[in-house]
C-alpha atoms as one frame of an Amber mdcrd trajectory, in Angstrom:
protein
 -94.110  82.474 -43.279 -92.171  79.096 -44.004 -91.992  75.807 -42.233 -88.868
  76.120 -40.008 -86.467  72.815 -40.229 -84.310  72.358 -37.128 -81.318  70.022
 -36.782 -77.732  70.166 -35.968 -74.777  67.736 -36.788 -74.251  67.081 -32.959
 -77.483  64.888 -33.427 -75.356  62.505 -35.181 -72.975  62.132 -32.799 -75.155
  60.353 -30.551 -74.254  56.432 -31.114 -75.547  53.557 -29.368 -73.486  51.096
 -31.309 -73.533  48.817 -34.332 -77.011  47.605 -35.116 -78.985  49.830 -33.108
 -81.991  50.852 -34.642 -81.856  54.393 -33.244 -79.041  55.010 -35.515 -77.346
  58.363 -36.862 -78.489  57.381 -40.519 -82.032  58.265 -39.641 -81.218  61.841
 -39.997 -79.037  61.149 -43.112 -81.882  59.370 -44.893 -84.602  62.218 -44.430
 -82.141  65.050 -45.653 -81.217  62.876 -48.490 -84.672  62.370 -49.547 -85.607
  65.849 -48.973 -82.811  67.085 -51.114 -83.553  64.519 -54.045 -87.413  65.275
 -53.962 -86.535  69.109 -54.018 -88.851  69.504 -50.994 -85.788  70.910 -49.011
 -86.417  74.509 -50.755 -89.715  74.643 -49.385 -88.268  74.686 -45.676 -86.227
  77.298 -43.770 -83.153  75.513 -42.128 -82.004  76.712 -38.541 -79.499  75.141
 -36.485 -80.716  73.842 -33.129 -79.135  75.655 -30.230 -78.027  74.167 -26.789
 -81.212  73.830 -24.466 -81.230  75.935 -21.316 -81.565  73.519 -18.405 -83.893
  75.805 -16.878 -86.276  74.735 -19.149 -85.417  71.048 -19.176 -86.288  71.567
 -15.283 -89.854  72.505 -16.403 -90.382  68.600 -17.427 -87.841  66.768 -15.607
 -86.735  66.464 -11.969 -83.551  68.504 -10.987 -82.027  65.386  -9.693 -82.402
  63.592 -12.770 -81.120  66.330 -14.851 -77.966  66.685 -12.545 -77.327  62.887
 -12.585 -77.815  62.479 -16.644 -75.454  65.377 -17.113 -72.906  64.008 -14.922
 -72.963  60.447 -16.270 -72.779  61.870 -19.913 -70.195  64.788 -19.650 -67.789
  62.100 -18.106 -67.923  59.860 -21.029 -64.480  59.457 -22.750 -63.783  60.107
 -26.541 -63.081  56.380 -27.184 -65.562  53.666 -27.808 -66.673  53.365 -24.278
 -70.494  53.491 -23.602 -72.947  53.968 -20.610 -75.996  51.809 -20.402 -78.911
  53.273 -18.884 -81.401  50.167 -19.398 -80.904  47.282 -21.887 -82.305  49.818
 -25.014 -80.645  52.896 -24.111 -77.035  53.828 -23.728 -74.667  56.770 -24.085
 -71.517  57.644 -26.123 -69.274  60.747 -25.686 -71.565  62.487 -28.371 -74.748
  61.861 -26.235 -74.555  64.910 -24.024 -74.470  67.427 -26.994 -77.215  65.720
 -28.945 -79.627  65.374 -26.296 -78.962  69.339 -25.653 -79.651  69.979 -29.215
 -82.531  67.927 -29.638 -84.318  69.638 -26.665 -82.855  72.925 -27.696 -84.659
  72.338 -31.136 -87.804  72.087 -29.772 -87.477  75.178 -27.353 -86.233  77.454
 -30.398 -89.016  76.153 -32.610 -91.586  76.865 -30.023 -90.081  80.385 -29.873
 -89.820  80.837 -33.661 -93.708  79.925 -34.324 -94.772  81.762 -31.178 -92.908
  85.089 -32.596 -94.207  84.791 -35.839 -90.930  84.029 -37.382 -92.262  80.615
 -38.941 -95.587  79.241 -39.565 -94.875  75.955 -37.961 -91.647  73.757 -37.658
 -90.197  70.526 -37.594 -87.423  69.197 -35.582 -85.296  66.646 -37.443 -83.524
  65.452 -34.192 -82.223  62.698 -32.136 -82.430  61.154 -29.776 -86.268  60.972
 -29.237 -87.878  61.756 -26.289 -91.434  60.466 -25.748 -90.286  57.738 -23.211
 -88.453  59.627 -21.136 -90.063  60.280 -17.850 -89.549  62.991 -15.314 -87.007
  60.925 -13.534 -85.766  58.112 -15.929 -84.135  57.500 -19.200 -86.147  54.698
 -21.510 -86.701  53.412 -24.699 -83.865  55.189 -26.532 -84.896  58.599 -24.828
 -83.063  60.934 -22.451 -84.972  64.494 -22.263 -88.597  64.358 -23.295 -88.127
  66.981 -26.269 -91.931  67.728 -26.638 -92.835  68.011 -22.881 -90.000  70.359
 -22.385 -91.312  72.489 -25.519 -95.013  72.340 -24.224 -93.948  73.477 -20.703
 -92.057  76.172 -22.185 -94.837  77.503 -24.137 -97.159  77.393 -21.027 -94.555
  78.218 -18.249 -92.466  80.761 -20.146 -94.261  82.087 -23.018 -97.645  82.260
 -21.086 -99.947  80.292 -23.366-103.078  78.974 -21.525-103.532  75.563 -23.455
-101.577  73.408 -25.618-102.169  69.836 -27.170 -99.647  67.301 -27.887-100.361
  64.635 -30.554 -98.086  61.592 -30.527 -98.458  59.032 -33.473 -95.556  56.924
 -32.749 -96.089  53.254 -32.941 -94.924  52.994 -29.080 -97.014  54.669 -26.318
 -95.354  58.012 -25.110 -95.461  56.869 -21.509 -92.843  59.609 -20.515 -94.990
  62.440 -21.921 -98.037  60.858 -20.128 -95.832  60.583 -16.971 -94.993  64.233
 -17.116 -98.109  65.860 -18.136-100.853  63.767 -16.842-103.099  65.720 -14.504
-101.806  69.345 -16.082-105.324  70.589 -17.213-103.246  73.113 -19.559-102.201
  70.083 -21.798-104.565  67.783 -23.773-102.509  64.684 -25.073-103.943  62.636
 -27.757-102.349  59.564 -28.886-102.511  56.283 -31.031 -99.968  53.476 -30.365
 -99.951  49.677 -31.046-101.535  47.907 -28.126 -99.461  45.401 -26.107 -96.278
  46.720 -27.388 -93.418  48.219 -25.495 -93.701  49.993 -23.165 -96.655  47.971
 -22.373 -98.752  50.959 -21.118-101.305  53.171 -22.018-104.256  51.057 -21.532
-105.399  53.056 -18.744-104.996  56.827 -19.218-103.095  58.496 -16.002-105.100
  61.443 -16.235-108.440  62.855 -17.566-106.351  65.180 -19.998-105.337  62.058
 -22.008-107.003  60.535 -24.650-104.912  57.064 -25.383-106.070  54.853 -28.290
-104.476  51.648 -28.365-104.567  49.937 -31.919-104.598  46.215 -32.354-101.550
  44.866 -34.219-102.012  44.562 -37.844-104.546  47.409 -38.080-104.004  49.340
 -41.512-104.652  53.071 -42.245-108.518  53.055 -42.795-109.410  51.650 -39.062
-106.918  54.076 -37.514-108.343  57.362 -39.749-111.716  56.073 -38.086-110.442
  55.845 -34.718-108.732  59.258 -34.808-111.549  60.788 -36.084-114.005  59.340
 -33.572-111.566  59.822 -30.568-109.228  62.815 -31.307-110.972  65.370 -33.076
-113.938  66.020 -30.645-111.754  66.318 -27.804-109.279  68.795 -29.457-111.841
  71.039 -30.866-113.584  71.194 -27.595-110.052  71.820 -25.999-109.315  74.599
 -28.315-105.428  74.479 -27.938-103.485  77.434 -28.770-100.755  75.629 -29.938
 -99.862  71.797 -31.185 -96.907  69.819 -30.501 -96.356  66.455 -32.189 -94.531
  63.475 -31.193 -94.008  62.469 -34.872 -92.969  58.792 -34.730 -93.399  56.991
 -38.205 -92.754  53.401 -36.945 -96.172  52.625 -37.496 -95.485  52.162 -41.106
 -95.936  48.982 -42.464 -92.308  48.403 -43.515 -91.084  49.022 -40.225 -90.033
  46.175 -38.086 -90.306  47.532 -34.596 -94.128  47.377 -34.681 -97.011  45.832
 -36.541 -99.353  48.397 -37.900-100.071  48.925 -41.339 -99.763  52.941 -42.086
 -98.265  54.087 -45.180 -97.136  57.651 -46.266-100.849  58.732 -47.041-101.877
  58.023 -43.740 -99.134  60.316 -42.305-100.565  62.988 -44.675-103.789  62.555
 -43.672-103.149  62.788 -40.002-101.141  65.727 -40.489-103.983  67.513 -42.437
-106.262  66.607 -39.331-103.758  68.342 -36.949-103.346  71.271 -39.107-107.142
  71.894 -39.435-107.285  71.875 -35.520-104.399  74.084 -35.668-105.955  76.483
 -38.102-109.329  76.851 -36.342-107.885  77.048 -32.806-103.960  77.889 -32.791
-103.456  80.433 -35.498-101.655  77.588 -37.315 -98.895  77.059 -34.810 -97.678
  73.448 -34.711 -94.155  72.068 -33.547 -93.299  68.608 -34.548 -90.563  66.645
 -33.129 -89.127  63.430 -34.661 -89.798  60.362 -32.438 -89.289  56.916 -34.156
 -89.004  55.257 -37.475 -86.396  53.043 -38.286 -86.989  51.938 -41.805 -84.760
  54.449 -43.486 -86.679  54.557 -46.624 -90.170  54.592 -44.914 -89.106  57.153
 -42.679 -87.905  59.523 -45.040 -90.888  59.265 -47.398 -93.326  59.694 -44.335
 -91.502  62.820 -43.116 -91.519  64.040 -46.481 -95.215  63.497 -46.586 -95.560
  65.329 -43.209 -93.551  67.964 -44.273 -95.617  68.659 -47.385 -98.894  69.272
 -45.315 -97.068  71.749 -43.019 -95.367  73.604 -45.747 -98.383  73.657 -47.899
 -96.732  72.336 -51.003
């Protein structure tokens, strides 16, 4: 079996305007680097389907889904945009992109559970981990990872899943959705006192939040992960692991002030994979979150994928 790679051209149709860091070129940078390095041949590519909105309803309120759909479906084909907050706006291509991003996460979950892939990476946008049950936020509309995790539990019948989030920003939306759900363990690192200025006090006992001071480098981050994540993950014995794979903690990324490099993302993926191999039959679904320096993003995704694909 191989590592499945889910994406779709519709994910490039979402555009929040000139100069916005969460831009369509992020996916181009990843694709170009995978082709240039030959890593692409180790992956099996799939087009992301549109998400079934019944899956979305497992993570978001029905009112929120209906309001978002109504707002996005009625955007015109010109340059008009709808602003949901100062950071998050939509154009005519956003609704399709939102559906493909969540659809990729659900389809990847099914592919891994059905044994059609060992693990999967979803190269999609918009990202999702700031989207709460009932609110867009921080470039995010649907919470792709939370939707996929709930699909694994509520539709596919798993009893325990873990969510690992290593974005530089706290995954407040995911925490809002799954806090208190004893079937889910969420472990995360994020830069302390950075947007969205949350995570210092976990919302539930199933959360392992590890705030990291600004300018911390990889060695210290690895020690914190080893001490805080690994014992809880081993004790929880997840049957599947979902990854909110944000690469904006890279030292070259201007949206954060942490000091990670490609080798740190490789190490984190190895540690995640070790847990998955011990407890989850190797089952991992990883979804792109942040990462806004295009070169650092592409190199870091490649480091992540090399571990997943075993090359």
